C-alpha positions as CSV (number, residue, x, y, z in Angstrom):
1,M,94.5,114.8,101.8
2,T,96.7,112.0,103.1
3,L,100.1,110.7,102.3
4,R,99.2,107.0,102.2
5,A,100.5,105.4,99.0
6,R,98.3,103.1,96.9
7,L,100.5,100.8,94.8
8,P,99.6,98.7,91.8
9,S,99.0,95.0,92.4
10,G,102.3,93.2,92.6
11,A,104.3,96.4,92.5
12,G,107.1,97.3,94.9
13,P,107.3,100.6,96.8
14,T,107.5,102.7,93.7
15,V,105.5,105.9,93.4
16,A,104.5,107.5,90.2
17,Y,107.1,110.2,90.0
18,R,109.9,107.5,90.5
19,D,108.4,105.1,87.9
20,G,110.8,105.1,85.0
21,N,107.8,104.5,82.7
22,V,106.0,107.6,83.9
23,V,109.2,109.6,83.8
24,R,109.9,108.7,80.2
25,W,106.3,109.6,79.3
26,T,106.6,112.9,81.1
27,A,109.9,113.8,79.3
28,A,108.4,112.8,76.0
29,Y,105.3,114.9,76.6
30,T,107.5,117.9,77.7
31,A,109.5,117.6,74.5
32,S,106.3,117.4,72.4
33,V,104.6,120.4,74.0
34,S,107.9,122.4,73.7
35,G,108.0,121.4,70.0
36,D,104.4,122.7,69.6
37,V,105.3,126.0,71.2
38,V,108.5,126.5,69.2
39,F,106.7,125.4,66.0
40,F,103.8,127.8,66.3
41,L,106.0,130.8,67.2
42,T,108.4,130.0,64.4
43,L,105.5,129.5,61.9
44,S,104.0,132.9,62.9
45,W,107.4,134.6,62.5
46,A,107.8,132.9,59.1
47,V,104.5,134.2,57.9
48,T,105.3,137.7,58.9
49,Q,108.5,137.5,56.9
50,L,106.8,136.2,53.8
51,A,103.5,138.1,53.8
52,G,103.3,140.5,56.8
53,P,101.5,140.2,60.1
54,A,98.0,140.5,58.6
55,Q,98.3,136.8,57.4
56,V,99.4,135.3,60.7
57,G,95.8,134.9,62.0
58,A,94.6,133.3,58.8
59,V,97.4,130.7,58.8
60,L,96.8,129.8,62.5
61,A,93.0,129.6,61.8
62,V,93.6,127.1,59.0
63,G,95.4,124.9,61.5
64,A,92.7,125.4,64.2
65,V,89.7,124.4,62.0
66,P,90.6,120.7,61.3
67,R,91.8,120.3,64.9
68,A,88.4,121.1,66.1
69,V,86.4,119.4,63.3
70,L,88.4,116.1,63.6
71,M,88.9,115.9,67.4
72,L,86.1,113.4,68.0
73,A,87.4,111.2,65.2
74,G,90.8,111.4,66.9
75,G,89.3,109.9,70.0
76,V,87.8,107.0,68.1
77,I,91.1,106.3,66.4
78,A,93.0,106.3,69.7
79,D,90.5,103.8,71.2
80,R,90.5,101.5,68.1
81,Y,94.2,101.3,67.6
82,G,95.7,102.1,71.0
83,P,96.8,105.5,72.3
84,R,100.5,104.6,72.4
85,R,100.6,103.7,68.7
86,V,98.6,106.8,67.7
87,V,100.8,109.2,69.9
88,I,104.0,107.8,68.4
89,G,102.7,108.0,64.9
90,S,101.4,111.6,65.4
91,D,104.7,112.9,66.9
92,L,106.7,111.1,64.0
93,A,104.3,112.7,61.4
94,R,104.7,116.2,63.1
95,C,108.5,115.7,63.1
96,L,108.6,115.0,59.3
97,I,106.2,117.8,58.4
98,V,108.1,120.4,60.4
99,L,111.5,119.2,59.1
100,G,110.1,119.4,55.6
101,A,109.0,123.0,56.3
102,A,112.5,123.7,57.6
103,A,114.0,122.5,54.4
104,L,111.7,124.8,52.4
105,M,112.8,127.8,54.4
106,Q,116.4,126.9,54.3
107,F,116.5,126.7,50.5
108,A,114.3,129.8,50.2
109,I,111.6,128.0,48.2
110,A,108.8,128.5,50.7
111,R,105.6,130.3,49.6
112,L,102.7,131.5,51.7
113,W,100.4,128.7,50.4
114,M,103.0,126.2,51.5
115,L,102.8,127.5,55.1
116,F,99.1,127.3,54.9
117,A,99.4,123.7,53.9
118,V,101.8,123.0,56.7
119,A,99.4,124.5,59.2
120,L,96.5,122.5,57.8
121,I,98.3,119.2,58.0
122,F,99.6,120.0,61.5
123,G,96.1,120.7,62.6
124,V,94.9,117.4,61.3
125,I,97.7,115.6,63.1
126,D,96.9,117.5,66.3
127,A,93.3,116.2,66.2
128,L,94.8,112.7,66.4
129,F,97.5,113.5,69.0
130,M,95.5,115.3,71.7
131,P,92.9,112.6,72.5
132,A,95.5,109.9,72.3
133,V,98.0,111.5,74.6
134,G,95.3,112.0,77.2
135,A,94.2,108.3,76.9
136,L,97.9,107.2,77.2
137,A,98.3,109.2,80.4
138,G,95.3,107.3,81.8
139,R,96.9,103.9,81.1
140,L,100.4,104.4,82.4
141,T,100.0,103.3,86.0
142,D,97.7,102.2,88.8
143,P,94.5,104.3,89.0
144,G,95.5,105.4,92.5
145,Q,98.5,107.3,90.9
146,L,96.5,109.3,88.3
147,G,96.6,112.4,90.4
148,R,100.4,112.4,90.3
149,V,100.5,111.6,86.6
150,Q,98.2,114.6,85.9
151,G,100.4,116.7,88.1
152,L,103.4,115.8,86.0
153,R,101.4,116.6,82.9
154,M,100.5,120.0,84.2
155,L,104.2,120.6,85.2
156,A,105.2,119.6,81.6
157,V,102.7,122.0,80.0
158,R,103.5,125.0,82.1
159,L,107.3,124.6,81.9
160,S,107.1,124.2,78.2
161,N,104.9,127.2,77.9
162,A,107.3,129.2,80.1
163,V,110.6,128.1,78.5
164,G,109.5,127.4,74.9
165,P,109.0,131.0,73.8
166,M,112.3,132.1,75.2
167,I,114.1,129.3,73.3
168,A,112.3,130.0,70.1
169,A,113.1,133.7,70.4
170,M,116.8,133.1,70.9
171,V,117.0,130.6,68.0
172,L,115.0,132.9,65.7
173,T,117.3,135.8,66.6
174,A,120.5,133.9,66.2
175,A,119.8,131.5,63.4
176,G,116.6,132.2,61.6
177,V,113.3,130.5,60.8
178,A,114.8,127.3,59.2
179,V,116.8,126.5,62.3
180,G,113.7,127.3,64.5
181,L,111.6,124.7,62.6
182,G,114.5,122.3,62.8
183,L,114.6,122.7,66.5
184,A,110.9,121.9,66.7
185,G,111.4,118.8,64.6
186,L,114.2,117.7,66.9
187,L,112.0,118.0,69.9
188,F,109.3,115.9,68.2
189,S,111.9,113.3,67.3
190,L,113.1,113.2,70.9
191,S,109.5,112.6,72.0
192,V,109.2,109.7,69.6
193,G,112.4,108.1,70.9
194,L,111.2,108.4,74.5
195,L,107.7,107.1,73.7
196,L,109.1,104.0,72.1
197,A,110.4,103.0,75.5
198,V,107.1,103.6,77.3
199,R,104.9,100.6,78.1
200,L,101.3,100.5,79.3
201,N,101.2,99.2,82.9
202,R,97.4,99.0,83.0
203,I,96.6,95.9,81.0
204,E,93.0,96.2,79.9
205,P,90.6,94.3,77.7
206,G,90.8,94.7,74.0
207,V,89.3,97.8,72.3
208,R,85.6,97.5,71.9
209,K,84.8,97.8,68.2
210,T,81.3,97.9,67.1
211,G,82.0,97.7,63.4
212,S,82.7,101.1,61.8
213,P,84.5,104.2,63.2
214,L,81.1,106.0,63.2
215,A,79.5,103.2,65.2
216,D,82.5,103.5,67.7
217,L,81.9,107.2,68.0
218,K,78.2,106.7,68.7
219,D,79.0,103.9,71.2
220,G,81.4,106.3,73.0
221,L,78.8,109.1,73.2
222,K,76.2,106.6,74.4
223,H,78.6,105.5,77.1
224,L,79.2,109.1,78.1
225,R,75.4,109.9,78.2
226,G,74.7,106.8,80.2
227,N,77.1,107.7,83.1
228,R,75.9,110.8,85.0
229,Q,79.0,111.2,87.0
230,L,81.2,111.0,83.9
231,T,79.0,113.4,82.0
232,R,79.3,116.0,84.8
233,L,83.1,115.5,85.1
234,V,83.4,116.1,81.3
235,L,81.3,119.3,81.8
236,V,83.5,120.4,84.8
237,V,86.7,119.9,83.0
238,G,85.4,121.5,79.8
239,L,84.1,124.6,81.5
240,G,87.0,124.8,83.9
241,E,89.6,124.8,81.1
242,L,87.7,126.7,78.4
243,C,89.1,130.1,79.4
244,F,92.6,128.8,80.1
245,S,93.5,127.3,76.7
246,G,94.3,130.8,75.3
247,P,91.5,133.3,76.0
248,V,92.9,134.4,79.4
249,G,96.3,134.9,77.8
250,I,94.6,137.2,75.2
251,G,92.8,139.0,78.0
252,L,96.1,139.6,79.8
253,V,97.5,141.2,76.6
254,L,94.4,143.4,76.4
255,L,94.5,144.4,80.0
256,T,98.2,145.3,79.9
257,A,97.5,147.5,76.8
258,E,94.4,149.1,78.5
259,R,96.5,150.0,81.6
260,H,99.3,151.3,79.4
261,W,101.9,149.1,81.1
262,A,105.1,148.1,79.4
263,A,105.5,144.9,77.4
264,S,107.8,143.6,80.1
265,V,104.9,143.5,82.6
266,L,103.0,141.2,80.2
267,G,106.1,139.0,80.0
268,W,106.4,138.7,83.7
269,T,102.6,138.2,84.1
270,L,102.5,135.3,81.6
271,S,105.6,133.8,83.2
272,A,104.1,134.0,86.7
273,F,101.0,132.2,85.4
274,S,103.1,129.4,84.0
275,I,105.3,129.2,87.1
276,G,102.1,129.0,89.3
277,G,100.8,126.1,87.2
278,A,104.2,124.3,87.5
279,A,104.1,124.7,91.3
280,A,100.6,123.1,91.3
281,G,102.0,120.2,89.3
282,I,104.9,119.7,91.7
283,L,102.5,119.8,94.7
284,L,100.3,117.1,93.2
285,T,103.1,114.8,92.4
286,A,104.1,115.0,96.1
287,L,100.6,113.6,97.2
288,T,99.9,110.0,97.1
289,R,96.1,110.4,97.5
290,I,93.5,113.2,97.6
291,R,90.5,112.3,99.7
292,R,87.2,113.9,98.6
293,A,89.0,115.1,95.5
294,G,85.6,116.3,94.1
295,V,85.4,118.8,97.0
296,V,89.0,119.9,96.5
297,L,88.2,120.4,92.8
298,A,85.1,122.6,93.5
299,C,87.2,124.7,95.9
300,C,89.9,125.2,93.4
301,L,87.4,126.2,90.7
302,L,85.7,128.6,93.1
303,A,89.1,130.2,93.9
304,T,89.8,130.3,90.1
305,A,86.5,132.2,89.5
306,V,87.3,134.7,92.3
307,L,90.9,135.3,91.1
308,V,90.1,135.6,87.4
309,G,87.3,138.1,88.1
310,A,89.6,140.1,90.4
311,L,92.4,140.2,87.8
312,G,90.3,142.4,85.6
313,Q,90.1,145.0,88.4
314,V,93.8,145.3,89.3
315,T,95.3,148.7,89.2
316,T,99.1,148.0,89.6
317,A,101.5,145.9,87.7
318,G,102.6,144.1,90.9
319,M,99.1,143.1,91.7
320,L,98.7,141.7,88.2
321,I,101.8,139.6,88.4
322,A,101.0,138.3,91.8
323,G,97.4,137.6,90.9
324,S,98.5,135.8,87.8
325,A,100.8,133.5,89.8
326,L,98.0,132.6,92.2
327,L,95.6,132.1,89.3
328,G,98.1,129.8,87.5
329,T,98.4,127.7,90.7
330,V,94.7,127.2,91.5
331,S,93.6,126.8,87.9
332,G,96.5,124.3,87.3
333,A,95.4,122.3,90.4
334,A,91.8,122.3,89.2
335,S,92.8,121.1,85.7
336,A,95.0,118.3,87.0
337,I,92.5,117.0,89.6
338,G,89.6,117.3,87.1
339,N,91.4,115.3,84.4
340,A,92.6,112.7,87.0
341,L,89.0,112.2,88.2
342,L,87.8,112.0,84.6
343,Q,90.3,109.2,83.8
344,R,89.6,107.4,87.1
345,N,85.9,107.1,86.3
346,T,86.3,106.3,82.6
347,D,86.3,102.7,81.2
348,P,89.8,102.4,79.7
349,R,88.2,101.3,76.4
350,Y,86.6,104.7,76.1
351,L,89.5,107.0,77.3
352,G,90.2,108.3,73.8
353,R,86.6,109.1,73.0
354,V,85.8,110.7,76.3
355,G,89.1,112.7,76.2
356,S,88.3,113.9,72.8
357,V,85.1,115.5,74.1
358,T,86.9,117.5,76.7
359,S,89.7,118.4,74.2
360,L,87.1,119.6,71.8
361,S,85.6,121.9,74.4
362,T,89.0,123.3,75.4
363,V,91.5,123.3,72.6
364,G,88.9,123.0,69.8
365,L,86.4,125.6,70.9
366,S,88.3,128.0,73.0
367,P,89.7,129.9,69.9
368,L,86.2,131.1,69.3
369,L,86.6,133.2,72.4
370,Y,89.5,135.1,70.9
371,P,87.4,137.5,68.8
372,I,84.8,137.7,71.6
373,A,87.6,138.9,74.0
374,G,88.4,141.7,71.6
375,V,84.8,142.8,71.0
376,V,84.0,142.7,74.7
377,A,87.1,144.6,75.7
378,A,86.4,147.3,73.0
379,L,82.7,147.8,74.1
380,W,82.8,147.4,77.9
381,G,86.5,147.1,78.9
382,T,88.7,144.2,79.7
383,A,87.3,143.7,83.1
384,A,84.0,142.7,81.6
385,F,85.8,139.9,79.7
386,F,87.4,138.6,82.9
387,A,84.1,138.7,84.6
388,G,82.6,136.5,81.8
389,C,85.5,134.0,82.4
390,A,84.7,134.1,86.1
391,L,81.1,133.3,85.3
392,I,82.1,130.2,83.3
393,C,84.3,129.0,86.2
394,L,81.4,129.5,88.6
395,L,79.3,127.2,86.3
396,A,82.1,124.6,86.5
397,T,82.2,125.1,90.3
398,A,78.4,124.5,90.6
399,T,78.7,121.3,88.5
400,A,81.6,120.1,90.6
401,A,79.6,120.7,93.8
402,T,76.9,118.2,92.8
403,K,76.8,115.0,94.8
404,S,78.0,112.7,92.0
405,V,81.2,114.7,91.6
406,R,82.1,116.0,95.1
407,T,82.1,112.6,96.7
408,S,84.9,111.3,94.4
409,D,88.3,110.3,95.6
410,L,91.7,110.0,94.0
């Protein structure tokens, strides 16, 4: 790694984390992710108030299904109409649907079927938002700064996941569900306002349209299949993040219960994981270039595999918290570097479609591991589930160690 800056053509001595355009996007993304966290926690609480805890999983599943099914279509839409436009429209739509739900709760006219409908619509909007926000990140600045942009993105995600639940809990306790949903809507509206001031610094050729959205999707998949390095990077990112979009969190819950530790231990463990990821984001924003980033990525994934496997064997709460912090750091670094390399090697016309494939494998498919985590923990213990996650990370490591990936620079 070196500290030699690579500046955009015609730009002054401004690095990514001092670029007002990037800062506005980061603030908008932080507000949006925080709104997501507050919304889902508040929605879950609202369902328990109306119908009991047994219905929470069903409501969340109703939202998860369209998100997975429509994710690839979301990538096509992002590439056809531009990621900035789609992200702004998605956040605005989420703001309106959440504020509508807040009004229903405020006037006590909400019914369980209405919350199912809110979750369903939110899932559809998420399928549009996720590929578009990834494509937008890839077009904010010079390709040489993508590592920093992804570091800022990781920082935004982990801080939101750490702070969002605490804010939601305080609001729910003090003011109730309607105000909690209103807060989520306010955060989405803040994101929209900031995004309106964001401009794309990478001016690229117009979107390549082959006729119909289906033809565009086929064209994107053909582009992906035809580029071996890009295909392997998608596989690396997909496998590397599969266990960290929720399943590891479920595993930590099961491990804490299996060891008969207090709920406070779980809270500290999850917080340590988020803080570790935030630290990785801060580190990456301080670097102007990562030489042989593919090698660094493979090393981070290998460390992730070792740590996640070891986490299932810990015998004290202190070891669990410390191990979670280290795991959050190395897995966060791997995620940021992997996504930066993916965007560096993707034709900007295909950023949405390529990003939708990785989003599908992480956010879309990772919920399928939730029931598997419970079954494996019940039959063979939680350590077996963590060992399975370690194996997936080792597969990602092996893919990252191939010549086409390990020679990549950022």
